[in-house]
C-alpha positions as CSV (number, residue, x, y, z in Angstrom):
1,M,5.7,-51.1,4.5
2,C,9.2,-50.8,5.1
3,G,12.7,-51.7,4.1
4,I,14.5,-54.1,6.7
5,A,17.8,-55.1,7.9
6,G,19.8,-57.0,9.9
7,I,23.5,-58.8,11.1
8,H,23.5,-61.9,13.3
9,A,26.8,-62.8,14.6
10,Y,26.2,-66.5,15.3
11,L,29.6,-68.1,15.9
12,D,31.6,-67.0,19.6
13,V,34.6,-66.3,17.2
14,A,32.6,-63.9,14.9
15,P,33.1,-60.3,15.4
16,P,30.5,-58.4,16.8
17,V,27.7,-56.6,14.6
18,D,29.8,-53.2,12.5
19,R,27.3,-50.6,13.2
20,G,28.9,-48.9,10.1
21,E,27.7,-51.9,8.0
22,L,24.5,-52.0,9.3
23,L,23.7,-48.4,8.3
24,R,25.1,-48.7,4.7
25,M,22.9,-51.7,4.4
26,T,19.7,-49.6,5.8
27,E,20.7,-46.6,4.1
28,R,20.7,-48.3,0.9
29,M,16.9,-48.6,1.1
30,A,15.9,-45.2,2.1
31,A,13.5,-45.0,-0.7
32,R,11.8,-47.8,1.0
33,G,11.1,-46.0,4.1
34,P,11.0,-42.2,4.0
35,D,8.9,-41.7,7.1
36,G,11.8,-42.6,9.5
37,S,14.2,-45.0,10.3
38,G,16.1,-46.6,13.3
39,L,18.8,-48.9,14.5
40,W,18.8,-51.8,17.5
41,F,21.3,-53.8,18.8
42,A,21.6,-56.6,21.5
43,D,23.4,-56.1,24.7
44,D,26.1,-57.8,23.3
45,H,26.1,-56.4,20.0
46,R,26.3,-59.9,18.3
47,T,22.8,-59.0,16.7
48,G,21.6,-55.7,15.2
49,F,18.4,-54.8,13.1
50,G,17.9,-51.6,11.0
51,H,14.6,-50.2,9.4
52,R,13.7,-47.9,7.0
53,R,9.8,-47.1,7.7
54,L,6.8,-46.0,5.1
55,A,4.3,-45.3,7.7
56,I,0.9,-46.8,6.9
57,I,-0.8,-48.6,10.0
58,D,-0.4,-46.5,13.4
59,L,1.2,-43.4,12.0
60,S,2.3,-42.2,15.3
61,E,5.9,-43.0,16.7
62,G,4.2,-46.0,18.4
63,G,4.7,-48.0,15.6
64,A,8.3,-47.5,15.0
65,Q,11.0,-49.7,14.4
66,P,12.8,-51.7,15.4
67,M,10.1,-53.0,17.8
68,Q,11.1,-54.6,21.4
69,A,8.8,-56.5,23.7
70,D,8.0,-54.9,27.4
71,D,10.2,-57.4,28.7
72,G,13.3,-57.4,26.1
73,R,13.3,-60.9,25.2
74,L,11.8,-60.2,21.3
75,S,13.3,-57.8,19.1
76,I,11.6,-57.5,15.5
77,T,12.3,-56.0,12.2
78,F,9.3,-55.8,10.0
79,N,8.0,-55.2,6.4
80,G,5.1,-55.4,5.0
81,E,1.1,-55.4,6.6
82,I,-0.7,-57.6,8.3
83,Y,-4.3,-57.3,7.4
84,N,-6.1,-59.5,9.4
85,Y,-3.7,-58.2,12.7
86,R,-7.1,-56.3,14.7
87,E,-8.9,-59.5,14.8
88,L,-5.6,-61.2,16.0
89,R,-5.1,-58.4,18.5
90,A,-8.5,-58.8,20.0
91,E,-7.8,-62.7,20.4
92,L,-4.2,-62.5,22.3
93,Q,-6.5,-59.5,24.3
94,A,-8.6,-62.4,25.0
95,K,-6.2,-64.3,26.5
96,G,-4.6,-61.3,28.9
97,R,-2.1,-59.9,26.5
98,I,-1.4,-55.9,27.2
99,F,-1.0,-53.8,23.9
100,T,0.9,-50.5,24.0
101,S,0.9,-49.3,20.6
102,E,-1.9,-50.0,17.5
103,S,0.4,-51.2,15.1
104,D,0.3,-54.7,13.3
105,T,4.4,-55.1,14.5
106,E,3.5,-55.3,18.3
107,V,0.8,-57.9,17.2
108,L,4.0,-59.9,15.6
109,L,5.7,-60.1,18.7
110,Q,2.8,-61.2,20.8
111,L,1.7,-63.9,18.8
112,Y,5.4,-65.0,18.2
113,A,5.5,-64.9,22.3
114,E,2.1,-66.8,22.3
115,H,2.6,-69.5,19.3
116,G,6.6,-69.3,18.4
117,A,7.7,-69.5,14.6
118,G,4.2,-71.3,13.9
119,M,2.5,-67.7,14.0
120,V,3.2,-67.5,10.3
121,S,0.2,-69.7,9.4
122,R,-2.0,-67.2,11.1
123,L,-1.0,-64.1,9.3
124,R,-3.1,-62.7,6.5
125,G,-0.9,-60.1,4.4
126,M,2.1,-59.3,2.9
127,F,5.2,-60.0,5.3
128,A,8.8,-60.4,5.5
129,F,10.7,-60.0,9.0
130,G,13.9,-60.8,11.1
131,L,12.8,-61.8,14.9
132,W,15.5,-62.1,17.2
133,D,14.7,-64.3,20.2
134,A,17.1,-63.7,23.4
135,A,15.7,-66.2,25.7
136,K,16.3,-69.2,23.3
137,R,19.0,-67.2,21.2
138,T,17.4,-67.5,18.1
139,L,17.2,-65.6,14.5
140,L,13.6,-66.1,12.6
141,L,13.3,-65.2,9.6
142,A,10.2,-65.4,7.5
143,R,8.8,-64.5,4.4
144,D,4.5,-64.6,3.2
145,P,3.0,-67.5,1.5
146,L,3.0,-66.3,-1.8
147,G,6.2,-63.9,-2.0
148,I,4.8,-60.7,-2.4
149,K,7.3,-58.9,0.1
150,P,11.5,-60.1,-0.5
151,L,13.8,-61.3,1.5
152,Y,17.2,-62.3,0.9
153,W,20.0,-63.6,3.3
154,A,23.8,-64.1,3.7
155,D,25.9,-66.6,5.6
156,D,29.8,-66.3,5.5
157,G,30.2,-69.6,8.4
158,W,29.9,-67.2,11.5
159,T,27.5,-64.3,10.4
160,V,24.2,-64.1,8.9
161,R,23.1,-60.9,7.2
162,F,20.0,-60.4,5.8
163,A,17.5,-57.2,3.9
164,S,14.6,-56.5,2.1
165,Q,16.8,-55.9,-1.1
166,A,20.0,-58.0,-2.8
167,K,21.6,-54.7,-3.4
168,A,21.5,-53.6,0.2
169,L,23.7,-56.6,1.2
170,L,26.4,-55.5,-1.1
171,A,26.2,-52.2,-0.1
172,G,27.1,-53.2,3.4
173,G,30.5,-53.9,1.8
174,A,30.7,-57.7,3.8
175,V,29.3,-60.3,1.2
176,P,31.3,-60.8,-1.8
177,R,29.9,-60.3,-5.2
178,D,31.1,-63.6,-7.0
179,P,28.4,-64.3,-9.5
180,D,26.0,-67.3,-9.4
181,P,25.8,-69.0,-13.0
182,A,22.3,-70.3,-11.9
183,G,20.9,-67.1,-11.2
184,I,22.6,-65.5,-14.7
185,I,20.9,-68.7,-16.4
186,G,17.6,-68.6,-15.3
187,F,17.7,-64.6,-15.9
188,H,18.5,-65.5,-19.4
189,L,16.1,-68.0,-19.7
190,L,12.9,-66.5,-18.0
191,G,13.4,-63.2,-17.8
192,S,13.8,-62.9,-13.8
193,V,16.0,-65.0,-11.6
194,P,14.1,-67.8,-9.7
195,E,14.3,-67.7,-6.0
196,P,16.1,-69.1,-4.4
197,F,19.0,-67.9,-6.6
198,T,20.1,-64.3,-7.3
199,V,23.0,-63.3,-9.6
200,W,25.3,-63.1,-6.8
201,R,26.6,-66.8,-5.1
202,S,26.4,-65.2,-1.2
203,V,23.2,-63.9,-1.8
204,H,20.0,-66.3,-1.6
205,A,16.4,-65.7,-1.7
206,L,14.4,-67.0,1.2
207,P,12.0,-68.7,-0.7
208,A,8.3,-67.5,-0.1
209,G,6.0,-69.5,2.5
210,T,9.0,-70.1,4.2
211,T,10.8,-69.8,7.4
212,L,14.4,-69.9,8.3
213,T,16.1,-70.3,11.7
214,V,19.6,-69.2,12.9
215,D,20.9,-70.6,16.1
216,A,24.4,-70.9,17.5
217,T,25.5,-73.3,15.2
218,G,24.0,-71.4,11.7
219,P,21.0,-71.4,9.6
220,R,18.8,-74.4,9.5
221,E,17.7,-76.0,6.5
222,P,14.6,-73.3,5.3
223,L,11.3,-74.8,6.6
224,R,8.2,-74.3,4.0
225,Y,5.0,-73.9,5.8
226,Y,2.9,-73.2,2.5
227,D,2.7,-74.6,-1.2
228,V,0.8,-73.4,-3.9
229,A,0.2,-76.7,-5.5
230,S,-0.5,-78.4,-2.2
231,A,-3.0,-75.8,-1.4
232,L,-4.7,-75.6,-4.6
233,A,-5.0,-79.5,-4.7
234,E,-6.7,-79.2,-0.8
235,R,-9.5,-76.5,-2.3
236,S,-10.3,-78.7,-5.2
237,A,-10.8,-81.9,-3.2
238,S,-13.0,-80.1,-0.5
239,G,-14.4,-77.8,-3.0
240,A,-18.7,-78.7,-3.2
241,R,-19.6,-78.8,-7.0
242,G,-22.6,-76.1,-7.2
243,D,-24.3,-74.5,-10.4
244,A,-22.6,-71.9,-11.8
245,A,-24.7,-69.1,-10.1
246,G,-23.5,-70.5,-6.8
247,A,-20.0,-70.3,-7.9
248,R,-20.2,-66.2,-9.2
249,R,-21.4,-65.7,-6.0
250,Q,-18.7,-67.7,-4.3
251,L,-16.3,-65.5,-6.2
252,A,-17.8,-62.2,-5.6
253,A,-18.1,-63.1,-2.0
254,A,-14.4,-64.0,-1.9
255,L,-13.5,-60.8,-3.8
256,H,-15.3,-58.2,-1.4
257,D,-13.8,-60.2,1.5
258,S,-10.5,-60.1,0.4
259,V,-10.7,-56.2,-0.4
260,R,-11.9,-55.8,2.4
261,H,-8.8,-56.5,4.2
262,H,-6.7,-54.6,1.9
263,L,-8.2,-51.7,2.6
264,V,-6.9,-51.7,6.2
265,A,-4.4,-48.5,6.7
266,D,-4.6,-45.2,8.2
267,V,-3.8,-43.4,5.1
268,P,-6.0,-43.3,1.6
269,V,-6.3,-46.4,-0.4
270,A,-6.2,-45.8,-4.2
271,V,-6.1,-48.3,-7.2
272,F,-3.9,-48.7,-10.4
273,L,-6.6,-48.6,-13.1
274,S,-6.3,-50.1,-16.4
275,A,-8.8,-51.2,-19.3
276,G,-8.8,-54.8,-18.0
277,L,-11.6,-56.5,-16.2
278,D,-9.5,-57.3,-13.1
279,S,-8.6,-53.4,-11.5
280,G,-11.6,-52.3,-12.8
281,A,-13.4,-55.3,-10.6
282,L,-11.0,-53.7,-7.7
283,L,-12.5,-50.6,-8.2
284,G,-16.0,-51.4,-8.4
285,T,-15.6,-53.7,-4.9
286,M,-14.1,-51.0,-3.3
287,A,-17.2,-48.6,-4.2
288,D,-19.5,-51.3,-2.7
289,L,-17.3,-51.5,0.4
290,G,-18.0,-47.7,1.0
291,A,-15.1,-46.5,-0.2
292,R,-15.3,-43.0,-1.3
293,N,-12.6,-40.3,-3.2
294,V,-10.9,-43.2,-4.4
295,S,-7.9,-41.8,-7.0
296,A,-7.5,-44.1,-9.7
297,V,-4.1,-44.1,-11.6
298,T,-4.0,-44.8,-15.3
299,L,-0.8,-45.0,-17.1
300,A,-0.6,-44.2,-20.8
301,F,2.2,-43.8,-23.9
302,S,2.4,-41.1,-26.2
303,E,2.9,-43.2,-29.1
304,F,-0.3,-45.3,-28.0
305,K,-2.9,-42.2,-28.1
306,G,-5.5,-43.1,-30.7
307,L,-4.4,-46.8,-31.2
308,P,-6.4,-49.8,-29.2
309,L,-3.4,-50.1,-27.1
310,D,-4.1,-46.8,-25.3
311,E,-5.8,-47.9,-22.1
312,A,-6.5,-44.4,-20.9
313,P,-9.8,-43.6,-22.4
314,L,-11.9,-47.2,-21.7
315,A,-10.1,-46.4,-18.0
316,A,-12.0,-43.5,-17.7
317,E,-15.0,-44.5,-18.5
318,V,-14.4,-47.1,-15.5
319,A,-13.3,-44.6,-13.0
320,A,-16.3,-42.2,-13.9
321,R,-18.8,-45.4,-13.5
322,Y,-17.8,-46.1,-10.3
323,G,-17.0,-42.4,-8.9
324,A,-13.0,-42.5,-8.8
325,R,-10.8,-39.5,-9.4
326,H,-9.0,-40.7,-12.1
327,V,-5.3,-39.8,-12.6
328,V,-3.8,-40.5,-16.0
329,R,0.0,-40.1,-16.5
330,T,1.3,-40.2,-20.0
331,V,5.1,-41.6,-20.2
332,D,7.2,-40.7,-23.4
333,R,10.6,-42.1,-24.7
334,A,12.4,-38.9,-23.5
335,E,11.2,-39.8,-20.0
336,F,12.0,-43.2,-20.2
337,E,15.7,-42.8,-20.8
338,N,15.7,-39.9,-18.6
339,D,14.8,-42.2,-16.4
340,L,16.4,-45.5,-17.0
341,P,19.8,-44.6,-14.8
342,A,17.5,-44.8,-11.6
343,L,15.4,-47.8,-12.8
344,L,18.1,-49.9,-13.4
345,D,20.0,-48.6,-10.3
346,A,16.4,-49.3,-8.4
347,M,15.8,-52.9,-10.0
348,D,17.2,-55.3,-6.9
349,L,17.7,-58.1,-9.7
350,P,17.7,-58.3,-13.3
351,T,14.2,-58.6,-14.9
352,I,12.5,-57.9,-18.4
353,D,9.5,-56.1,-16.6
354,G,8.7,-53.4,-14.2
355,I,8.5,-50.5,-16.4
356,N,5.2,-50.2,-16.3
357,I,5.0,-50.3,-12.6
358,W,7.8,-48.0,-12.0
359,F,5.8,-45.2,-13.8
360,V,2.4,-46.0,-12.5
361,A,4.1,-45.6,-8.8
362,K,6.0,-42.5,-10.0
363,A,2.5,-41.1,-11.2
364,A,1.1,-42.5,-7.6
365,R,3.6,-40.4,-5.9
366,E,3.4,-37.3,-7.4
367,A,-0.3,-37.1,-6.8
368,G,0.3,-37.6,-3.0
369,I,-0.4,-41.3,-3.2
370,K,1.0,-43.7,-0.3
371,V,-0.9,-47.2,-1.1
372,A,-2.6,-48.5,-4.2
373,L,-4.4,-51.9,-4.7
374,S,-3.5,-53.6,-7.9
375,G,-4.8,-56.2,-10.0
376,L,-2.1,-58.2,-10.2
377,G,-2.2,-62.3,-9.3
378,A,-5.7,-62.1,-11.1
379,D,-4.5,-63.6,-14.7
380,E,-3.0,-66.5,-12.2
381,C,-5.9,-67.2,-10.6
382,F,-8.6,-67.3,-13.0
383,G,-7.3,-68.4,-16.1
384,G,-6.3,-65.2,-17.8
385,Y,-3.0,-66.3,-19.7
386,P,-2.6,-68.1,-23.4
387,S,-0.7,-70.8,-21.3
388,F,-4.1,-71.8,-19.5
389,K,-5.0,-73.7,-23.1
390,D,-1.4,-74.0,-24.6
391,V,0.7,-75.9,-22.1
392,P,-2.0,-78.9,-21.6
393,R,-2.6,-78.5,-25.3
394,S,0.7,-79.3,-26.2
395,V,1.8,-81.8,-23.2
396,H,-1.5,-83.9,-24.4
397,W,-1.0,-83.7,-28.4
398,L,3.1,-84.2,-28.2
399,R,3.3,-86.7,-24.7
400,L,3.6,-89.9,-26.7
401,L,6.0,-88.1,-29.3
402,S,8.7,-87.3,-26.4
403,W,8.6,-91.0,-25.6
404,V,10.4,-91.9,-28.3
405,P,14.4,-91.7,-27.6
406,G,16.1,-88.5,-29.1
407,L,13.2,-87.7,-31.4
408,G,13.0,-84.4,-30.1
409,A,16.4,-83.8,-29.4
410,L,17.0,-84.6,-33.2
411,V,14.6,-82.3,-35.0
412,R,15.8,-79.3,-32.7
413,R,19.4,-79.3,-33.8
414,G,17.5,-79.8,-37.4
415,L,15.6,-76.9,-37.1
416,S,17.6,-74.2,-34.7
417,G,19.7,-71.1,-36.1
418,A,19.9,-70.2,-39.7
419,I,17.7,-73.2,-40.8
420,A,14.5,-72.1,-38.4
421,A,15.0,-68.4,-39.3
422,G,14.9,-69.0,-43.2
423,L,11.2,-71.0,-42.5
424,G,10.2,-68.5,-41.0
425,L,9.7,-69.8,-37.7
426,H,10.6,-68.0,-33.8
427,P,14.2,-69.7,-32.5
428,K,11.9,-71.7,-29.9
429,A,9.9,-73.5,-32.0
430,A,13.0,-75.6,-32.8
431,G,12.2,-77.0,-29.2
432,V,8.6,-78.1,-29.2
433,L,8.8,-81.7,-30.0
434,Q,11.7,-82.1,-27.2
435,Y,10.3,-80.1,-24.8
436,G,6.4,-79.9,-25.5
437,G,5.0,-83.3,-24.1
438,S,6.0,-82.7,-20.5
439,W,4.3,-80.1,-18.3
440,E,7.7,-78.5,-17.3
441,G,9.0,-78.2,-20.8
442,A,5.7,-77.3,-22.2
443,Y,5.9,-73.9,-19.7
444,L,9.4,-73.6,-20.2
445,L,8.5,-73.1,-24.2
446,R,5.7,-70.8,-23.1
447,R,7.6,-68.8,-20.6
448,S,11.4,-68.6,-21.7
449,V,13.0,-65.5,-23.3
450,Y,15.7,-67.8,-24.4
451,M,16.2,-71.6,-24.5
452,P,18.9,-73.5,-23.6
453,W,20.3,-74.0,-26.6
454,E,20.9,-70.8,-27.4
455,L,22.6,-69.4,-24.3
456,D,25.7,-70.3,-25.9
457,E,25.6,-67.1,-28.2
458,L,25.4,-65.0,-25.1
459,L,27.0,-66.1,-22.3
460,E,30.5,-68.0,-21.8
461,P,30.2,-71.3,-22.4
462,E,31.4,-72.3,-19.0
463,V,29.0,-69.9,-17.8
464,V,26.2,-72.1,-19.4
465,Q,27.4,-75.2,-18.5
466,K,27.4,-74.7,-14.5
467,G,24.4,-72.6,-14.5
468,L,22.4,-75.2,-16.5
469,R,23.9,-78.0,-13.9
470,R,23.5,-75.8,-10.9
471,L,19.6,-74.4,-11.8
472,A,18.7,-77.7,-13.4
473,P,15.5,-75.6,-15.0
474,L,13.5,-78.6,-16.0
475,S,13.6,-80.3,-12.7
476,R,13.3,-76.9,-10.7
477,I,9.2,-76.0,-12.6
478,A,8.5,-80.3,-12.3
479,A,9.0,-79.1,-8.5
480,A,6.4,-76.6,-8.2
481,L,4.0,-79.4,-9.5
482,Q,4.5,-82.0,-6.7
483,A,1.3,-81.8,-4.5
484,G,0.0,-84.5,-1.8
485,K,-3.3,-84.7,-4.1
486,P,-3.1,-84.9,-8.1
487,L,-4.0,-81.8,-10.0
488,G,-6.1,-81.0,-12.6
489,D,-4.9,-79.4,-16.1
490,F,-6.1,-75.8,-14.5
491,D,-4.6,-76.0,-11.3
492,R,-1.4,-77.2,-12.8
493,V,-0.6,-74.2,-14.6
494,A,-2.3,-71.9,-12.2
495,T,0.5,-73.6,-10.0
496,L,3.1,-73.2,-12.0
497,E,2.2,-69.6,-13.5
498,T,1.8,-68.6,-9.5
499,S,5.1,-70.0,-8.2
500,L,7.1,-69.0,-11.1
501,Y,6.2,-66.1,-13.1
502,M,4.0,-64.1,-10.5
503,R,6.3,-65.1,-7.9
504,N,10.0,-64.0,-9.4
505,Q,9.0,-61.5,-11.9
506,L,5.4,-59.9,-11.2
507,L,5.4,-59.5,-7.4
508,R,9.5,-58.7,-7.1
509,D,9.0,-56.0,-9.9
510,A,5.8,-54.6,-8.4
511,D,8.3,-54.5,-4.9
512,W,11.2,-52.9,-6.3
513,A,9.4,-50.5,-8.6
514,G,6.8,-49.2,-6.2
515,M,8.9,-48.8,-3.3
516,A,11.7,-46.9,-5.3
517,H,8.7,-44.4,-5.3
518,S,7.8,-45.2,-1.9
519,V,4.8,-46.6,-2.7
520,E,2.8,-49.1,-0.9
521,I,1.2,-51.8,-3.7
522,R,-1.2,-54.3,-2.1
523,V,-2.7,-57.5,-4.3
524,P,-6.1,-58.5,-3.1
525,Y,-5.7,-61.8,-5.9
526,V,-2.7,-62.6,-4.5
527,D,-3.7,-63.6,-1.1
528,P,-3.8,-67.4,0.0
529,F,-7.0,-66.9,1.9
530,F,-8.5,-65.6,-1.2
531,L,-7.2,-68.5,-3.1
532,A,-8.6,-70.9,-0.5
533,A,-12.2,-69.6,-0.7
534,L,-12.4,-69.6,-4.4
535,P,-14.7,-72.2,-6.0
536,S,-12.2,-75.3,-7.4
537,G,-10.2,-75.0,-10.4
538,E,-12.2,-77.5,-12.6
539,V,-15.2,-75.1,-11.7
540,L,-13.3,-71.8,-12.3
541,A,-12.4,-73.2,-15.8
542,A,-15.7,-74.3,-16.6
543,L,-17.3,-70.9,-15.1
544,G,-15.2,-68.2,-17.3
545,A,-14.0,-66.9,-14.2
546,K,-12.7,-64.0,-16.2
547,D,-16.1,-63.0,-17.2
548,A,-17.3,-63.8,-13.4
549,V,-14.6,-61.2,-12.1
550,A,-16.5,-58.3,-13.9
551,E,-19.8,-59.1,-12.4
552,A,-18.5,-58.9,-8.9
553,P,-19.0,-55.8,-8.2
554,T,-22.9,-54.9,-7.2
555,T,-22.7,-52.5,-10.5
556,P,-21.2,-54.5,-13.1
557,L,-18.4,-53.2,-15.3
558,P,-19.3,-51.8,-18.3
559,D,-19.3,-54.1,-21.6
560,S,-17.0,-51.8,-23.6
561,I,-14.5,-53.4,-20.6
562,R,-16.2,-56.8,-20.7
563,Y,-16.0,-57.9,-24.0
564,R,-12.8,-55.9,-25.1
565,R,-10.2,-58.1,-26.6
566,K,-7.6,-58.9,-24.6
567,T,-4.2,-57.4,-25.5
568,G,-2.3,-57.5,-22.2
569,F,-0.6,-54.6,-20.8
570,S,2.2,-53.2,-23.5
571,T,4.5,-50.6,-23.4
572,P,7.0,-49.3,-26.2
573,V,10.0,-50.0,-24.7
574,G,11.4,-52.5,-27.6
575,R,10.6,-49.5,-30.1
576,W,12.7,-47.1,-28.1
577,L,15.7,-49.0,-27.5
578,R,16.0,-50.2,-31.2
579,E,15.4,-46.3,-32.0
580,T,18.0,-45.8,-29.0
581,A,20.5,-48.1,-30.8
582,G,20.3,-46.6,-34.4
583,E,17.8,-49.3,-35.4
584,P,14.6,-49.0,-37.8
585,S,11.6,-49.0,-35.5
586,Q,8.8,-51.7,-36.1
587,Q,5.3,-51.4,-35.5
588,G,3.7,-54.2,-34.0
589,I,7.0,-56.1,-32.9
590,D,7.0,-59.7,-31.7
591,F,6.6,-59.1,-27.6
592,S,9.3,-62.2,-27.6
593,V,11.3,-60.1,-29.6
594,A,10.6,-57.1,-27.3
595,S,11.9,-59.3,-24.2
596,R,14.9,-60.4,-25.9
597,T,15.7,-57.0,-26.3
598,W,15.6,-55.3,-23.4
599,A,16.7,-58.6,-21.7
600,Q,20.0,-57.5,-23.6
601,S,19.9,-53.8,-22.1
602,V,19.1,-55.1,-18.9
603,W,22.2,-57.5,-18.6
604,R,24.9,-54.8,-20.1
605,A,23.6,-52.7,-17.0
606,G,26.3,-54.1,-15.3
607,W,25.2,-56.2,-12.8
608,L,28.2,-57.9,-11.5
609,G,30.5,-54.8,-11.4
610,P,31.3,-52.5,-9.0
611,T,28.3,-50.3,-9.6
612,A,25.6,-53.2,-8.9
613,A,25.4,-52.0,-5.2
């Protein structure tokens, strides 16, 4: 796990790579790789790579980067872990290829030499890399299928720059800071910035599951090699319909296989443990696979002590059940306020989430942990969100009304503003008829922080107009559902949650918050090989997959966890922010209200100013 950066001057008239710029980009990501750093430049100085190393696999200097092939043709800077690298290495050795290190990075070089850019489909893991092919004079950028590891790039018409962090590109000093209305609107609508946008017009997020090739004429169009909707449709079409017991065995086998792969490391692997099913199942599966002396880290808040929201007591029960060393870290308002400047500086793009990951990663670092498994992604796989019921219900009930021209907009205008407030309705309620009859509209209602008609009160009208036109939020949400084969209701919602909420918010937050503390967060539920091995969405929905996860370990999770009412992970940040602003705190504050409060606080941190990098 690392931080990567690169500059490639693809036009002959472009100036050579500025060593100082590349160094500034690389050093901006120092926390991502405290174990080493390196720079590499091509002989003509028109291509350069930077690297910050967090040593997890092959701790020796043999794993140092940037790395070059023995013949000098290929060079790479790589961020991530390839969990099936040993299998791939054995396959390549059988073809006569010789290795000089034990690193997964060298496997990437050899695999590219054997298969070219198509090698990305062979990789099981999380990754983003830049690879220079001197023979072809091409730069290949690639990102893992589900978007666990980020990769940002910029093109000024003669030079391409890329990095693991958007702020690292800005830190180099050559990338403009002009704002992008689409990214700004995306954050205010959804609480995170949807790829490929950022809040800066010149900085782009390489979409998950794509590669980008840069040749002598510049960047080509990104090429998608993996798509969630198509993968779930294919799984549904090919999956056999067995009995419930068989489906549970299939799920358990898939989880054991995924966790086994995610334990590949040359350092101990811990787990982030909540009072939920998902992380508990990971710990139980680790025990099944022979992992011993596992550290389990749980986050607690002083305000929640003695309340149902306190996860520590139940997490302690799970840790004891599977023989883990339990580390409980308690956070209070004073620590939050003290960490807030550093947290916002590490936050690579604005988001309404990430606070819990910041503090649990901080706790892991304090405990000497470099790698931890997280239950992130299980709710998207197994239907753990209310959206799995709410969105289909909304579409099926309201579809006919949505066909009446102008009815939804008329009702929305009649209910918006003071009228909705007077009736005690949430501001989003005004848009139910206008948006709730389509999949994209119902999902936007479910996941949005603000709705489009509310944005004029927050931003300049010109920004709102340009941003909505450029972002086209409903079309963008609908595009995530396009697949070669039809999707059932469960898989439609799973696709939306995986492709949008999980990718643009949860995974991105796990990356910046974890790496700010030099902690690698691994997510066994976020794995295309795992998704493909599961029963179909229809079977998962009928099975009650969340309960089946609890039975996946040989020793099932305790009943106190299995039958606990789902609350979701909560933080008292909304209350802290209100108290800091001198407003009265509110017990049981609505989650959406807290999200709006935090969104406004994050945006006021000055994303477009000179301190943004």
